[in-house]
C-alpha positions in Angstrom: 119.7 150.4 -113.4 116.3 148.9 -113.1 115.1 150.1 -109.7 112.7 153.1 -109.8 110.5 154.9 -107.3 109.1 158.2 -106.3 108.8 160.0 -102.9 108.4 163.4 -101.4 111.3 165.4 -100.1 111.4 164.1 -96.5 111.1 160.4 -97.4 113.7 160.9 -100.2 116.1 162.4 -97.7 115.8 159.4 -95.5 116.3 157.0 -98.4 119.3 158.7 -99.9 121.4 159.8 -96.9 122.6 156.3 -96.5 124.4 156.4 -99.8 124.0 152.7 -100.4 123.7 153.3 -104.1 126.8 155.5 -104.6 126.8 159.3 -104.7 123.5 161.1 -104.5 123.1 163.9 -107.1 120.1 166.2 -107.4 118.9 167.0 -110.9 117.3 170.5 -110.9 116.1 172.9 -113.6 113.4 175.1 -115.0 110.3 173.5 -116.5 110.6 172.5 -120.2 114.4 172.4 -120.3 114.4 168.6 -120.9 115.4 167.8 -117.4 113.5 164.5 -117.3 114.9 163.6 -120.7 118.4 164.1 -119.2 117.4 161.9 -116.3 116.1 159.2 -118.6 119.3 159.3 -120.7 121.5 159.0 -117.6 119.6 156.2 -116.0 118.0 154.4 -119.0 114.6 154.8 -117.3 111.4 156.3 -118.7 109.8 157.8 -115.7 108.2 161.2 -116.2 108.0 163.7 -113.3 107.4 167.4 -113.2 104.7 170.0 -112.6 102.4 169.9 -115.6 99.1 168.1 -115.7 99.3 164.3 -115.3 102.7 164.4 -113.6 103.2 164.3 -109.9 105.0 166.9 -107.8 107.5 164.4 -106.4 111.0 163.1 -106.8 111.9 160.4 -109.3 115.1 158.5 -108.7 117.3 156.0 -110.5 120.9 154.6 -110.7 123.7 154.7 -113.2 127.5 154.2 -113.2 130.0 156.7 -114.2 133.7 156.1 -115.1 134.8 156.2 -111.5 131.7 155.8 -109.2 128.0 154.9 -109.1 125.4 157.6 -108.9 121.8 157.9 -107.6 120.2 160.7 -109.6 117.1 162.4 -108.1 114.9 164.2 -110.6 113.4 167.2 -108.8 110.2 168.9 -110.1 110.8 171.8 -112.5 111.1 175.2 -110.8 112.1 178.7 -111.7 113.7 179.6 -108.4 114.3 178.4 -104.8 112.4 181.1 -103.0 109.8 178.4 -101.8 106.7 180.2 -103.0 105.3 177.0 -104.6 105.3 173.3 -103.7 107.8 172.7 -106.5 110.2 175.4 -105.2 109.9 174.2 -101.6 110.5 170.6 -102.5 113.5 171.4 -104.7 115.1 173.7 -102.1 114.5 171.3 -99.3 116.1 168.4 -101.1 119.1 170.4 -102.2 119.6 171.6 -98.6 118.6 168.6 -96.5 118.2 165.6 -98.8 121.8 164.4 -98.6 122.7 165.4 -102.2 126.5 165.5 -102.6 126.2 167.5 -105.9 123.7 169.3 -108.0 123.4 169.0 -111.8 121.6 172.2 -113.0 119.9 171.5 -116.4 119.5 174.5 -118.6 118.0 175.2 -122.0 120.6 176.2 -124.6 118.0 178.2 -126.5 117.3 180.5 -123.5 120.3 180.1 -121.3 120.2 183.6 -119.7 116.7 183.0 -118.4 117.9 179.8 -116.7 120.7 181.6 -114.8 118.3 182.7 -112.0 118.0 179.2 -110.7 121.6 178.4 -111.4 122.9 181.4 -109.4 120.4 180.8 -106.5 121.7 177.2 -106.3 125.3 178.3 -106.4 124.6 180.6 -103.4 123.8 177.4 -101.4 126.6 175.2 -102.6 129.5 175.5 -105.1 129.4 171.7 -105.6 127.4 172.0 -108.8 127.6 171.3 -112.5 125.7 173.1 -115.2 124.3 170.9 -117.9 123.3 172.9 -121.0 120.8 170.7 -122.8 119.2 171.1 -126.3 122.5 172.0 -127.9 121.2 170.5 -131.2 118.1 172.8 -131.1 120.2 175.8 -130.4 122.3 175.0 -133.4 119.2 174.8 -135.6 118.1 178.2 -134.3 121.5 179.8 -135.1 122.6 180.1 -131.4 126.2 179.5 -130.5 127.5 179.2 -126.9 131.0 179.7 -125.5 130.7 177.1 -122.7 134.3 177.4 -121.5 133.8 181.1 -121.0 130.5 180.6 -119.1 132.3 177.9 -116.9 135.1 180.4 -116.0 132.6 183.1 -115.1 130.4 180.7 -113.0 133.4 178.9 -111.4 131.8 175.5 -112.0 131.9 172.9 -114.9 129.6 173.6 -117.8 128.8 170.7 -120.2 126.7 170.9 -123.4 124.6 167.9 -124.3 121.6 166.8 -126.5 119.7 164.5 -124.2 117.2 163.4 -126.9 120.0 162.2 -129.1 121.9 160.8 -126.0 124.8 163.0 -127.0 127.1 164.1 -124.2 126.1 161.6 -121.6 129.6 160.2 -121.1 131.1 163.7 -121.0 128.6 164.7 -118.3 129.4 161.7 -116.1 133.2 162.3 -116.5 132.8 166.0 -115.5 130.7 164.9 -112.5 133.5 162.5 -111.5 136.1 165.3 -111.8 133.9 167.7 -109.8 133.6 165.2 -106.9 137.3 164.4 -107.0 138.2 168.1 -106.6 138.0 170.2 -103.4 134.5 171.7 -103.0 134.4 175.3 -104.4 132.9 178.0 -102.1 129.4 179.1 -102.6 128.9 182.0 -105.0 128.5 185.5 -103.5 126.0 187.8 -105.2 126.3 191.5 -104.4 123.3 193.3 -102.8 122.6 196.9 -101.8 124.6 198.1 -98.8 121.7 198.0 -96.3 121.1 194.3 -97.1 124.9 193.6 -96.8 124.9 195.4 -93.4 122.0 193.2 -92.2 123.8 190.1 -93.3 127.0 191.2 -91.5 125.0 191.7 -88.3 123.4 188.3 -88.4 126.3 186.2 -89.7 128.2 185.7 -86.4 125.1 184.3 -84.7 124.0 182.2 -87.7 127.4 180.5 -88.0 126.8 179.0 -84.5 123.3 177.6 -85.3 123.7 176.9 -89.1 123.2 173.2 -90.0 126.1 171.4 -91.7 126.2 171.8 -95.5 124.2 175.0 -95.5 126.1 178.3 -96.3 125.6 180.7 -93.4 125.5 183.8 -95.7 122.7 182.2 -97.7 120.8 181.3 -94.5 121.2 185.0 -93.3 119.5 186.2 -96.5 116.6 183.8 -96.1 116.1 184.9 -92.4 116.1 188.5 -93.5 113.5 187.5 -96.1 111.4 185.9 -93.4 111.3 182.4 -94.7 109.8 180.6 -91.7 109.4 177.2 -93.5 113.2 177.1 -93.9 113.7 177.8 -90.2 111.6 174.8 -89.3 113.4 172.5 -91.7 116.8 173.7 -90.4 115.8 173.0 -86.8 114.6 169.6 -87.9 117.8 168.8 -89.7 120.3 170.1 -87.2 118.5 169.7 -83.8 119.5 173.3 -83.1 117.0 176.0 -82.2 117.5 178.5 -85.1 114.3 180.2 -83.9 116.3 181.8 -81.1 117.8 184.2 -83.7 114.3 185.2 -85.1 114.1 188.4 -82.9 117.5 189.5 -84.2 116.4 188.8 -87.8 113.2 190.7 -87.2 115.2 193.6 -85.9 117.3 193.7 -89.0 114.1 193.5 -91.2 112.8 196.5 -89.3 116.0 198.5 -90.1 115.7 197.6 -93.7 112.1 198.8 -93.7 113.3 202.1 -92.3 115.5 202.4 -95.4 112.5 201.8 -97.6 113.2 198.1 -98.2 110.1 196.1 -97.3 108.9 192.6 -98.1 108.2 192.9 -101.8 111.1 195.3 -102.4 113.4 192.9 -100.7 112.3 190.0 -102.9 112.8 192.3 -106.0 116.3 193.1 -104.8 117.2 189.4 -104.5 115.7 188.6 -108.0 117.3 191.7 -109.6 120.7 190.6 -108.3 120.6 187.2 -109.9 119.2 188.6 -113.1 122.0 191.1 -113.4 124.6 188.5 -112.6 123.0 186.1 -115.1 123.2 188.8 -117.8 126.8 189.4 -117.0 127.6 185.6 -117.2 126.0 185.3 -120.6 127.3 188.6 -122.1 129.4 187.8 -125.1 129.1 184.0 -124.5 125.8 183.6 -126.2 125.6 184.7 -129.8 122.7 184.3 -132.2 121.5 185.2 -135.7 118.4 187.3 -134.9 117.0 186.8 -138.4 116.6 183.1 -137.7 116.0 182.9 -134.0 112.4 182.3 -132.9 110.8 183.4 -136.2 108.9 180.2 -136.7 107.7 180.1 -133.0 106.5 183.7 -133.1 104.6 183.2 -136.3 103.0 180.1 -135.0 102.1 181.7 -131.7 100.4 184.5 -133.5 98.0 181.9 -134.8 97.6 179.6 -131.8 97.5 182.2 -129.1 96.0 185.1 -131.2 92.9 186.9 -130.2 90.8 185.8 -133.2 92.2 182.4 -134.1 93.4 181.1 -130.7 90.1 179.7 -129.5 88.8 178.4 -132.9 92.0 176.6 -133.6 92.0 175.1 -130.1 88.5 173.7 -130.7 89.4 172.5 -134.1 92.4 170.7 -132.7 90.3 169.2 -130.0 87.8 168.0 -132.6 90.6 166.4 -134.5 91.9 164.6 -131.4 88.4 163.3 -130.7 88.0 162.2 -134.3 91.2 160.2 -134.3 90.5 158.7 -130.9 86.9 157.6 -131.8 87.4 156.4 -135.3 90.8 154.8 -134.5 89.3 153.0 -131.5 86.5 151.2 -133.5 88.5 148.2 -134.9 90.6 147.5 -131.7 87.4 147.8 -129.6 85.6 145.3 -131.8 88.6 143.0 -131.7 88.9 143.2 -127.9 85.2 142.7 -127.5 85.2 139.6 -129.6 88.3 138.3 -127.8 87.0 138.9 -124.2 83.4 137.9 -124.8 84.7 134.8 -126.6 86.3 133.7 -123.4 82.8 133.4 -121.8 82.2 129.9 -123.3 85.5 128.4 -121.9 84.6 130.0 -118.5 81.1 128.5 -118.6 82.6 125.1 -119.4 85.1 125.4 -116.5 82.2 126.1 -114.0 80.3 123.2 -115.4 83.3 120.9 -115.1 83.7 122.1 -111.4 80.0 121.3 -110.9 79.6 124.9 -109.6 76.0 126.1 -108.8 74.3 128.1 -111.5 74.0 131.2 -109.3 77.8 131.3 -108.8 78.4 130.9 -112.5 76.0 133.7 -113.3 77.4 135.9 -110.6 81.0 135.5 -111.8 80.7 135.0 -115.6 77.5 136.9 -116.5 78.0 139.5 -113.8 81.6 140.4 -112.9 83.4 139.1 -115.9 81.0 140.4 -118.5 81.0 144.0 -117.0 84.8 143.8 -116.8 85.0 142.8 -120.4 82.7 145.7 -121.4 84.8 148.2 -119.5 88.1 147.0 -121.0 86.9 146.7 -124.6 85.1 150.1 -124.5 87.6 152.0 -122.4 91.0 150.8 -123.4 91.2 151.6 -127.1 90.1 155.3 -127.0 92.3 155.9 -123.9 95.3 154.2 -125.6 94.8 156.7 -128.5 93.7 159.8 -126.6 96.5 159.8 -123.9 99.4 159.5 -126.5 97.8 162.3 -128.6 97.4 164.4 -125.4 101.0 163.7 -124.5 102.2 164.6 -128.0 100.5 168.0 -127.6 102.3 168.4 -124.3 105.7 167.3 -125.7 105.4 169.6 -128.7 104.9 172.6 -126.5 101.2 173.3 -127.4 99.7 172.4 -124.0 101.1 175.5 -122.3 99.5 177.6 -125.1 96.1 176.1 -124.2 96.7 177.2 -120.6 97.7 180.7 -121.9 94.5 180.9 -123.9 92.3 179.9 -121.0 94.1 181.9 -118.4 91.9 185.0 -118.9 88.5 183.1 -118.5 89.7 181.3 -115.4 91.1 184.6 -114.0 87.6 186.2 -114.4 86.3 183.3 -112.4 88.8 184.0 -109.7 90.6 180.7 -110.4 94.1 179.8 -111.6 95.0 179.4 -115.3 96.7 176.1 -114.5 93.1 174.7 -114.1 92.9 174.6 -117.9 95.6 171.9 -117.9 93.8 169.7 -115.3 90.6 170.2 -117.2 92.2 168.9 -120.3 93.4 165.8 -118.4 89.8 165.3 -117.4 88.9 164.5 -121.0 90.9 161.4 -120.7 90.0 160.5 -117.1 88.5 162.7 -114.3 90.5 160.8 -111.7 93.7 161.7 -113.5 92.5 165.3 -113.8 91.9 165.5 -110.0 95.4 164.2 -109.4 96.8 166.7 -111.8 95.3 169.5 -109.6 98.4 169.1 -107.4 100.2 171.5 -109.8 98.1 174.4 -108.4 99.8 176.0 -105.4 96.9 177.8 -103.8 94.7 175.5 -101.7 91.6 177.5 -102.6 92.3 177.3 -106.3 93.3 173.7 -106.1 89.9 172.9 -104.5 88.1 174.9 -107.3 89.8 172.7 -109.9 89.1 169.5 -108.0 85.4 170.2 -107.5 84.7 171.3 -111.1 86.8 168.7 -112.9 83.9 166.3 -113.4 82.0 168.9 -115.5 84.2 167.8 -118.4 83.3 164.3 -119.7 85.9 161.6 -119.5 86.5 159.2 -122.3 84.3 156.6 -120.5 81.3 158.8 -121.4 82.3 159.2 -125.1 80.8 156.0 -126.4 77.3 156.9 -125.0 77.6 160.5 -126.3 78.7 159.3 -129.8 76.0 156.7 -130.0 73.2 159.2 -129.0 74.6 161.9 -131.4 74.7 159.4 -134.2 71.3 157.9 -133.7 69.2 161.0 -133.0 71.0 164.0 -134.4 73.5 163.0 -137.1 71.1 160.8 -138.9 72.0 159.0 -142.2 75.6 160.2 -142.5 77.9 157.3 -143.3 81.6 156.4 -143.3 84.0 159.2 -142.6 81.2 161.8 -142.7 79.6 160.2 -139.6 82.9 160.2 -137.8 83.5 163.9 -138.6 80.0 164.9 -137.5 80.4 162.8 -134.4 83.6 164.5 -133.5 82.1 168.0 -134.2 79.0 167.1 -132.1 81.2 165.9 -129.3 83.3 169.1 -129.5 80.1 171.1 -129.2 79.3 169.2 -126.0 82.8 169.7 -124.8 82.4 173.5 -125.3 79.2 173.3 -123.3 80.9 171.4 -120.5 83.8 174.0 -120.4 81.3 176.8 -120.1 79.5 174.9 -117.3 82.8 174.3 -115.6 83.7 178.0 -115.7 80.3 179.0 -114.4 80.5 176.5 -111.5 84.0 177.8 -110.7 82.8 181.4 -110.6 79.8 180.3 -108.4 82.1 178.5 -105.9 84.6 181.4 -105.9 81.8 183.7 -104.9 80.4 181.5 -102.2 82.2 178.6 -100.5 85.6 179.4 -101.8 85.9 183.2 -101.9 89.1 184.7 -102.9 91.2 186.5 -105.6 93.1 184.6 -108.3 96.8 184.2 -107.6 99.5 184.9 -110.1 101.8 182.2 -111.6 104.6 182.0 -114.0 103.7 180.3 -117.3 106.6 179.8 -119.8 105.7 179.2 -123.4 108.4 176.7 -124.4 109.7 176.5 -127.9 107.9 174.1 -130.3 109.7 170.8 -130.5 109.4 167.6 -132.5 107.8 165.1 -130.1 109.6 161.9 -129.1 107.1 159.4 -130.5 108.5 156.3 -128.8 108.8 157.9 -125.4 105.4 159.4 -125.6 103.8 156.1 -126.4 105.6 154.3 -123.5 105.0 157.0 -120.9 101.3 157.6 -121.8 100.4 154.0 -122.0 102.1 152.9 -118.8 101.8 156.1 -116.7 98.3 157.1 -117.7 96.3 154.5 -119.7 97.0 151.4 -117.7 96.9 153.3 -114.4 93.4 154.6 -115.1 92.2 151.3 -116.6 93.4 149.4 -113.6 91.5 151.6 -111.2 88.3 151.4 -113.3 88.6 147.6 -113.6 89.0 147.2 -109.9 85.5 148.7 -109.3 83.9 147.3 -112.5 84.1 143.6 -111.4 82.2 144.0 -108.1 79.8 146.4 -109.8 79.0 143.6 -112.3 78.2 141.2 -109.5 75.8 143.7 -107.9 74.2 144.4 -111.3 73.6 140.6 -111.9 72.1 140.3 -108.4 69.7 143.2 -109.0 68.7 141.8 -112.4 68.1 138.2 -111.2 66.7 138.5 -107.7 62.9 138.9 -107.7 60.5 140.4 -105.1 56.8 139.8 -105.7 57.4 138.5 -109.2 59.4 141.5 -110.2 63.2 141.9 -110.4 64.9 144.4 -108.2 65.9 146.4 -111.3 62.2 146.7 -112.4 61.1 147.7 -108.9 63.8 150.4 -108.6 63.2 151.8 -112.1 59.5 152.1 -111.4 60.3 153.9 -108.1 62.6 156.4 -110.0 60.3 156.9 -113.0 58.4 160.0 -111.8 61.7 161.9 -111.1 63.1 160.7 -114.4 60.0 161.9 -116.3 60.3 165.3 -114.7 63.9 165.5 -116.0 62.9 164.4 -119.5 64.3 160.9 -118.9 62.7 157.9 -117.2 63.3 155.6 -114.3 65.3 153.1 -116.3 67.8 155.8 -117.3 68.2 157.2 -113.8 68.7 153.7 -112.4 71.3 153.0 -115.1 73.3 156.0 -114.0 73.1 154.9 -110.4 74.2 151.3 -111.2 76.9 152.7 -113.5 78.5 154.7 -110.6 81.6 152.4 -110.6 82.2 153.0 -114.4 80.5 155.3 -116.9 81.1 152.8 -119.7 78.3 150.5 -118.5 75.5 153.1 -118.2 74.1 152.7 -121.8 74.4 148.8 -121.8 72.5 148.7 -118.5 69.7 150.7 -120.2 69.6 148.2 -123.1 69.6 145.3 -120.6 66.7 146.6 -118.6 64.6 147.4 -121.7 65.2 143.9 -123.1 64.5 142.3 -119.7 67.9 140.6 -119.8 69.7 139.2 -116.8 73.1 140.5 -117.8 74.7 143.0 -120.1 74.0 142.4 -123.8 75.8 143.3 -127.0 74.5 146.7 -128.3 74.4 145.5 -131.9 73.6 147.8 -134.8 72.7 151.4 -133.9 69.5 151.2 -136.0 68.3 148.3 -133.9 69.2 150.1 -130.7 67.4 153.3 -131.8 64.3 151.2 -132.6 64.4 149.7 -129.2 64.7 153.1 -127.5 61.8 154.5 -129.6 59.6 151.5 -128.5 60.3 152.5 -124.9 59.1 156.1 -125.3 62.3 157.9 -126.3 62.2 161.1 -128.4 64.8 163.7 -129.4 64.0 165.4 -126.1 64.9 162.2 -124.2 68.1 161.9 -126.2 69.0 165.6 -125.6 68.4 165.3 -121.8 70.4 162.0 -121.8 73.3 163.8 -123.5 73.2 166.7 -121.0 73.0 164.3 -118.0 75.8 162.2 -119.4 78.0 165.3 -119.5 76.9 166.5 -116.0 76.2 164.0 -113.3 78.0 162.6 -110.3 81.6 161.5 -111.0 82.4 157.8 -111.1 83.5 156.0 -108.0 87.2 156.1 -109.0 87.1 159.9 -109.3 85.3 160.3 -106.0 87.8 158.1 -104.2 90.6 160.2 -105.8 88.9 163.4 -104.6 88.7 162.0 -101.1 92.3 161.0 -101.2 93.5 164.4 -102.6 91.4 166.6 -100.3 91.2 164.3 -97.2 87.7 165.6 -96.7 84.3 163.9 -96.9 82.7 167.3 -97.1 84.5 168.3 -100.3 84.0 164.8 -101.8 80.2 165.1 -101.3 80.3 168.6 -102.9 82.3 167.2 -105.8 79.4 164.7 -106.3 76.5 167.0 -105.7 77.7 170.0 -107.8 77.6 168.5 -111.3 74.5 166.4 -110.4 72.6 169.5 -109.4 73.7 171.3 -112.6 72.6 168.3 -114.7 69.2 168.1 -112.9 68.5 171.8 -113.5 69.5 171.7 -117.2 67.5 168.6 -118.0 64.5 169.8 -116.1 64.6 173.1 -118.0 64.9 171.3 -121.4 62.0 169.0 -120.5 59.8 171.9 -119.4 60.5 174.0 -122.5 59.8 171.0 -124.7 56.4 170.4 -122.9 55.6 174.1 -123.3 56.4 174.4 -127.0 
């Protein structure tokens, strides 16, 4: 029950074929049907997998015991079909066919059952050893939808069980039905009816296919895929069976040519396959799904008119973004102060420990004043807002609003020749750009995935928020106090976010017209029903899967960065510290950009973690040997003014904080995701060049006027 893990399809197949943990059962379903909730209810685990931002396109697996046997459940990524057009479809199809699954549980949404039938019927064409799990029965009841599950079961020829996974209702019935299914003889795969020319092509191929077909794969289904020309499936079949299925390719090509003579080409053939499952799905649900049309979907439609409407969609999206920022920033104040006091309070015991060990002063300074102090800064500044932002973000996701954001932003991204899914990865970037880069896996097209990866750093992560808020408050918000200051800070930050989104769109359009030319691809985006979020699960998954993951990666680079910072501040050459020499060298370039050498050096030394940029500036201005407490903003502003700052400096600092090279964690993630040093360098240079140009223009205009 307690063992968890994730793997891609091939590794999963190797792990599960052995059957050491009982019967392997694949868990498949469309996105947003509660499949992962069913998985968690069955296995008592809280692992979240799928194909939205922040989730990996991979298999999660876990164990549970039914009345008669033990099970290994494999949670496949959400997909609408098994046609293998996307990474999710290919992974789900490959695992069902070659992963050693002895049964498939097909999770459906009770509120839109007919729409889910496409995947159900495609799976039943592969194997009849399947069970349909109709989830969200409680939600269907609230919406006035009634389902005749026994009738649907008779029409499909497989067990159909209704459950409410959120309420953990129906778990025992599902496991019992699964036991019964596995104890019974395997039913034959379902036969869908296609036009006669297609049936003739299948009949011509079937005798040859039966000789080469791998065990566990229905020969008729494989004939249909060969006629369709699915070459990736042929390679997987050869790998699984050791037989050379490619020998039949000339015969399959011959049958495709005959179909084309009858006016059935590639797109028409795919339409025929889809239409057959749609017709069959409608026939299965006819009379078995009844609803009160006066009640069904009225609330969702009214809300969608507001949240996705032409006039209110964007303003409400920005207003909600401002609210999330306000809660994150204001709510993080007290825990951040508490953490800061706790972590910095440990410095005294550490100093006493080094004294007791008679350690040299340079070692104490390197470890305590350098590594530990920077690490304490990163944790106290970064953890509280992340611990608030990520749960709020996940609540939006869980409630069904996040797909609406992608819907709203699909049109702007399409004009930039990019994919609308990039909106989701961009939203993840507000929490952490590294997480946003990982989230780009949800984009199928390699070109569009690269566009999203290279432009993700244009949106500021929460590590930059403290600097942005401090500068906005000191130089532009002025004397507002209490809640007014928090509201104005959130609105100012939202304005900067709007600016960063515009810059991201512009950079995307520039790349798609130069290095990454191409047209935008189409994708299916389902607007799920609005649901009451599961607060407990959201907190657990967002804190462990996102917050601690990002914090751990940042902390891993913050400690060595602190040591380097201490060395630069305490090693002198010719009577001047390395920091002073470097800042003097960078000063001409900084002045040209409306900044100064100290600010540029702080950005360079803050490469491991954005949180330490502003404290480094304070440290250099005060000639300190280590990071110092910022203190009251009024005192900090006075210090900045004494060192030549003006509103122009503050504005250029805001712009360059939004647009400069990504942190080390993000660039390492870019390198890992792209596998290319070239694209990693472009990901660093692109926002930096944009920031340099914008700051230089602001400074030039200020000098002119």
